[in-house]
C-alpha positions as CSV (number, residue, x, y, z in Angstrom):
1,M,-0.2,0.1,-0.1
2,S,1.4,3.4,-0.7
3,L,2.0,6.1,2.1
4,V,0.6,9.5,1.5
5,K,2.6,12.5,3.2
6,L,0.3,14.7,5.3
7,N,1.2,18.1,6.3
8,I,-0.6,19.9,9.4
9,K,-3.1,22.5,8.7
10,G,-4.0,23.7,11.4
11,I,-7.0,22.8,14.8
12,S,-10.9,24.0,14.6
13,Y,-12.8,24.5,17.6
14,S,-16.4,23.5,17.1
15,Q,-18.4,26.4,17.8
16,T,-21.6,23.8,18.9
17,Q,-19.6,21.7,20.9
18,N,-17.5,22.8,23.8
19,G,-14.2,21.8,24.2
20,A,-14.4,19.4,21.4
21,Y,-11.4,20.1,18.6
22,A,-10.6,18.6,15.7
23,L,-6.9,18.4,13.9
24,I,-7.3,18.8,10.3
25,L,-4.4,17.6,8.2
26,N,-4.2,18.1,4.5
27,E,-2.8,15.5,1.6
28,E,0.9,16.8,0.3
29,D,-0.2,16.7,-3.1
30,G,-4.1,17.1,-3.4
31,D,-6.7,18.5,-2.2
32,R,-8.6,16.3,0.4
33,K,-8.5,17.2,4.2
34,L,-8.4,14.3,7.3
35,P,-10.1,15.5,10.1
36,I,-9.5,13.8,13.4
37,V,-11.1,14.7,16.7
38,I,-8.8,15.1,19.6
39,G,-8.9,16.6,23.1
40,A,-8.5,19.5,24.7
41,F,-5.0,18.9,26.0
42,E,-3.7,17.3,22.9
43,A,-4.9,20.2,20.8
44,Q,-3.2,22.7,23.6
45,S,-0.4,20.9,23.1
46,I,-0.5,20.3,19.4
47,A,-1.3,24.1,19.3
48,I,1.7,24.9,21.4
49,A,4.1,22.9,18.9
50,L,2.8,24.9,16.0
51,E,3.1,28.6,17.5
52,K,7.2,28.3,17.8
53,E,7.2,31.7,20.3
54,I,5.1,29.9,22.8
55,R,7.1,28.6,25.7
56,P,4.9,27.1,28.3
57,P,7.2,27.7,31.7
58,R,7.4,24.0,32.5
59,P,7.6,21.4,29.9
60,L,4.4,19.2,29.1
61,T,4.0,16.0,28.7
62,H,5.1,15.8,24.9
63,D,8.1,18.3,25.7
64,L,9.2,16.0,28.6
65,F,8.8,12.6,26.5
66,K,10.9,15.2,23.7
67,N,13.8,16.1,26.2
68,F,14.1,11.9,27.2
69,A,14.3,10.8,23.7
70,D,17.1,13.8,23.4
71,R,19.0,12.7,26.1
72,F,19.3,8.9,25.4
73,D,19.6,9.7,21.2
74,I,16.3,8.3,20.3
75,V,14.5,10.2,17.1
76,V,11.1,10.2,15.8
77,K,11.7,9.6,12.4
78,Q,8.2,9.4,11.0
79,V,4.5,8.8,12.1
80,I,2.1,6.8,10.3
81,I,-1.4,6.6,10.9
82,H,-2.1,3.3,9.6
83,K,-5.4,1.5,10.5
84,L,-9.0,3.4,10.8
85,V,-11.2,1.4,12.8
86,D,-14.4,2.4,13.7
87,G,-13.7,6.3,13.4
88,V,-10.8,5.7,15.5
89,F,-7.5,6.1,13.9
90,Y,-4.9,4.2,15.2
91,S,-0.6,5.3,14.2
92,S,2.6,4.3,15.1
93,L,6.0,6.4,15.8
94,I,9.1,5.1,14.1
95,C,11.8,5.6,16.1
96,E,15.3,5.0,15.6
97,R,18.6,4.7,18.2
98,D,21.9,3.7,17.2
99,N,20.7,2.5,13.7
100,I,18.2,0.8,15.1
101,E,14.6,1.2,14.2
102,E,11.6,0.5,16.6
103,I,7.9,1.5,16.0
104,I,5.9,2.2,18.8
105,D,2.1,2.4,19.1
106,A,0.6,5.7,20.0
107,R,-2.5,7.6,20.1
108,T,-3.2,9.3,16.5
109,S,-2.8,12.6,18.6
110,D,0.2,12.1,21.0
111,A,1.8,10.8,17.2
112,I,1.6,14.4,15.5
113,A,2.4,16.2,19.1
114,L,5.6,14.0,19.1
115,A,6.5,14.5,15.3
116,L,5.8,18.4,15.6
117,R,8.3,18.6,18.1
118,F,11.1,16.2,16.3
119,D,10.5,17.9,12.7
120,A,8.8,14.4,11.6
121,P,7.1,13.5,8.4
122,I,4.0,12.1,9.0
123,F,2.3,9.8,6.7
124,T,-1.2,7.7,6.2
125,Y,-1.7,5.0,3.6
126,K,-3.7,5.9,0.5
127,N,-7.0,3.3,1.5
128,I,-7.2,5.5,4.6
129,L,-7.3,9.0,2.9
130,D,-9.5,7.4,0.2
131,K,-12.2,6.2,3.0
132,A,-11.7,9.0,5.4
133,G,-10.6,11.7,3.9
134,I,-13.1,14.9,2.6
135,Y,-13.4,17.5,0.0
136,L,-14.8,21.3,1.1
137,K,-16.7,23.0,-1.1
138,V,-14.7,26.7,-1.6
139,N,-17.1,29.4,-1.6
140,P,-15.5,31.7,-4.0
141,K,-17.7,35.3,-3.1
142,K,-16.2,35.0,0.3
143,E,-12.0,35.4,1.3
144,D,-9.5,32.2,1.3
145,E,-8.9,32.4,5.5
146,E,-12.3,33.5,6.3
147,N,-13.7,30.6,3.9
148,D,-11.2,28.1,5.2
149,E,-12.4,28.9,9.0
150,S,-15.6,28.5,8.6
151,Q,-15.4,25.2,6.3
152,D,-13.2,24.2,9.4
153,S,-15.8,24.9,12.3
154,I,-18.6,23.7,9.8
155,L,-16.5,19.9,9.4
156,V,-15.9,20.3,13.6
157,D,-19.4,20.6,13.9
158,D,-20.4,17.7,11.9
159,L,-17.7,15.1,12.7
160,L,-19.2,15.4,16.8
161,A,-22.6,15.7,15.6
162,D,-22.3,12.4,13.8
163,E,-20.6,11.0,16.9
164,V,-23.6,12.3,19.3
165,E,-25.8,10.7,16.8
166,S,-24.0,6.8,16.8
167,T,-24.0,7.2,20.2
168,S,-27.7,8.4,21.4
169,S,-29.1,5.8,18.8
170,T,-27.8,2.8,20.3
171,P,-29.1,2.5,23.7
172,R,-26.2,1.7,26.1
173,E,-25.8,-1.6,27.1
174,S,-27.2,-3.1,30.1
175,Y,-24.2,-5.1,32.0
176,K,-26.5,-6.3,35.0
177,G,-26.9,-9.0,33.9
178,K,-23.3,-10.1,33.3
179,T,-20.7,-11.9,35.3
180,L,-17.2,-10.5,36.5
181,K,-15.8,-12.3,34.2
182,E,-17.9,-11.0,31.7
183,L,-17.3,-7.6,32.7
184,Q,-13.4,-7.6,32.4
185,N,-13.7,-9.3,29.0
186,L,-16.1,-6.3,28.1
187,L,-13.3,-3.8,29.7
188,D,-10.3,-5.2,28.3
189,E,-12.4,-5.6,24.4
190,A,-13.7,-1.2,25.4
191,V,-10.0,-0.4,26.2
192,A,-8.7,-2.4,23.0
193,N,-10.8,-0.3,21.2
194,E,-9.5,3.4,22.9
195,D,-13.7,3.3,24.1
196,Y,-12.9,5.1,27.3
197,E,-16.5,6.1,27.9
198,K,-17.7,2.4,27.5
199,A,-14.9,1.3,29.4
200,A,-15.0,3.4,32.4
201,H,-19.5,2.5,32.5
202,I,-17.8,-0.9,32.3
203,R,-15.5,-0.2,35.1
204,D,-18.5,1.4,37.4
205,E,-20.7,-1.3,37.1
206,I,-17.7,-3.8,38.6
207,S,-16.7,-1.3,41.1
208,K,-20.6,-1.9,42.4
209,R,-19.7,-5.6,42.4
210,E,-16.9,-5.6,44.6
C-alpha cells in the first residue's frame, strides 16, 4: 500500500460542542483533508508546538518525552497513521536509536504532537485517505482565509454531530446481567478499542460488584 504525506493545516474548534476540537490534516499533493477529533489537552499541546514563539514555563508531557528522547539519542523519524477502525485512527511512531529502528504504537493525537517536536513527517495509507478524506466546497465569494475557517468549523460540528448521533441511536448496553468475568472481558475489549467512555461505565459496574 502506498503512503501519502500529510501536512498539518491547523486545529479547529467546534462552535456548537464545548471543549471539542478537530485536527485538520491536508494531503501534500492533493485537495483532501483528513479531520481527526482530539481532546482539549492534545489540542493545546499541538497548538503550542505549532506556535514556535509560545514556550510554557514547565515542559508539557510531549515536551518531556522529547527531552527524554534527546537525552538517550532516540529520534522519531516519522509518524504513520496506519489503521482506521470504527472512526478511531491508529498510529505508529517510527523511532531510531544507534541505527536500530523501532515501531511504537501511539494515539494519533500524541503521535502528531511528537512529530511536530521532532520535525518528523506524517503519513497515512492511501486507502485510509480514500475512506476518511474529505473534499470541502469552496465559496468563491468569501476571502480564502475566512472561507477556510468557516469550512473547518462546519467540518468539526458535522464530525461531532455524527459521533453524538451514533452514540445516542444505540441504547447503552446493560451490564447488570453480566458476570464479573464477562465484564472484565468487555472492559479489556473497550480499552483495546480506545472506547474509554464505555470502559468507564463497565469499570463502574465492576466497582459496584466489588
